[in-house]
C-alpha positions in Angstrom: 64.8 225.0 136.6 68.4 225.0 138.1 70.4 228.2 137.8 74.1 228.4 138.6 74.8 231.7 140.2 76.7 233.6 142.9 75.0 233.7 146.3 73.6 237.1 147.1 72.9 236.3 150.8 74.6 234.0 153.3 72.8 230.8 154.1 73.0 227.0 154.4 73.4 224.3 151.7 70.1 222.5 151.4 71.9 219.2 150.8 74.8 219.2 153.3 74.0 222.0 155.7 77.4 223.6 155.0 77.5 227.4 155.3 77.1 229.4 152.1 78.8 232.8 152.1 77.9 235.8 149.9 79.7 235.4 146.6 80.0 231.5 146.7 78.9 229.7 143.5 75.7 227.8 144.1 73.0 226.0 142.2 69.6 227.5 142.8 66.4 225.5 142.1 63.7 228.0 141.1 60.9 225.4 141.6 61.7 224.5 145.2 63.5 227.8 146.0 66.5 226.0 147.5 70.2 226.5 147.0 73.0 224.0 147.3 76.7 224.0 146.8 78.1 222.1 143.8 80.7 219.9 145.4 82.4 218.6 142.3 84.9 221.4 142.3 85.5 221.3 146.1 86.4 217.6 146.6 89.7 216.3 147.8 90.8 212.8 146.7 92.9 210.6 149.0 94.5 207.4 147.8 95.9 204.9 150.5 98.0 201.8 150.0 96.7 199.0 152.3 99.1 196.1 151.8 99.2 196.4 148.1 95.6 197.2 147.7 95.0 200.9 146.7 91.8 202.5 148.1 90.6 205.9 147.0 88.4 208.1 149.2 86.9 211.6 148.6 86.0 214.3 151.0 84.3 217.7 150.6 86.9 220.5 150.9 84.5 222.5 153.1 84.5 219.7 155.7 82.1 216.8 156.3 78.4 217.3 155.9 76.7 218.3 159.2 73.2 217.3 158.5 71.6 214.2 157.0 71.2 213.4 154.2 74.8 213.7 153.1 75.2 215.2 149.6 77.3 212.1 148.7 80.6 213.7 148.1 82.4 212.2 151.2 83.4 208.5 151.3 85.7 208.8 154.3 
């Protein structure tokens, strides 16, 4: 079961390896006992014009993922 909650302790995101600070909103999986950051709220969108062709990229506001596998939020 997944619970959305505030982190009680500092740690690392199980998906991206990004730091989790006390008080950050996280998703906690009670079956695997792992926590991860929900990136949907923390994503920057960048649109570039390349000779008339628009390209849109996304990037996690906390920075790029440090460990593999990437959580999938970054396309640039």
